[in-house]
Residue, then its C-alpha position, 0 to 999 in steps of 0.5 A: m500500500c505504501f509503495t502504491l501511494s508513493q508511486a501515485s505521488v511520483l506521477g502526480a508531482g511529475l505531471k504537475c512539474s513537467e512541460y512534456v512527458h513521453t509515454d510508451d507501453t509494451g506487452a509483458r507476462h504477469s503471473g502467467k497471464n498477458g498484460y501490459c506495462t505502461v511508462i510515463g516520464n521524462e528526464w526528471f521522473t519515471f512512472f510504471a503501471s502494469t495493467p491487463r489491457k492496452t486501450r486508450r481508456n486504460f491509458l487515460s485511467v493510468l494517466q489520471g491515477n487515483a483521481p479520475i474526473y469526467v469533464l466536458n470542456q472545450d477541448a472535449h468539444q473540439y475532439l468530439a467535433s473532429y470525429q464528427l459526433a452526431d449533432k443529436h448527441m453534441n446538442r445534448l452535451s453540456f460543455g464547460s468546466t463542471v465535473l460530471g463524475n468521478s467514476p465510470e459509473q457516474w459518467q454513464d449515469y450522466l450520459e443516460s440522464i441526457g438520453i445517450v445510451q449504448t444499445k449494442 
């Protein structure tokens, strides 16, 4: 537990004090199962995380550490517009700086509350 807290504080401090970071990941075996090792750092700090998946969502989870937040700011608006999210969905979203949730479940609850649900 102490190592985990120390590791999280290294990532937090490193991100706050850095103008840029490098990231990479590689496949690795963990206890006989396929997994991935993600590294985030620069010349001042290095952070490693072992995870079972190699996805964009997983990388963002590693980057957020123990403090995930879900916010739809102007950067999110530009990103979704660049991927041509359907207008019917864009018009339902509230873009600003308000935190919409601190967990995947709260984010999903927000989406469902505005009528955006996954039917597949």
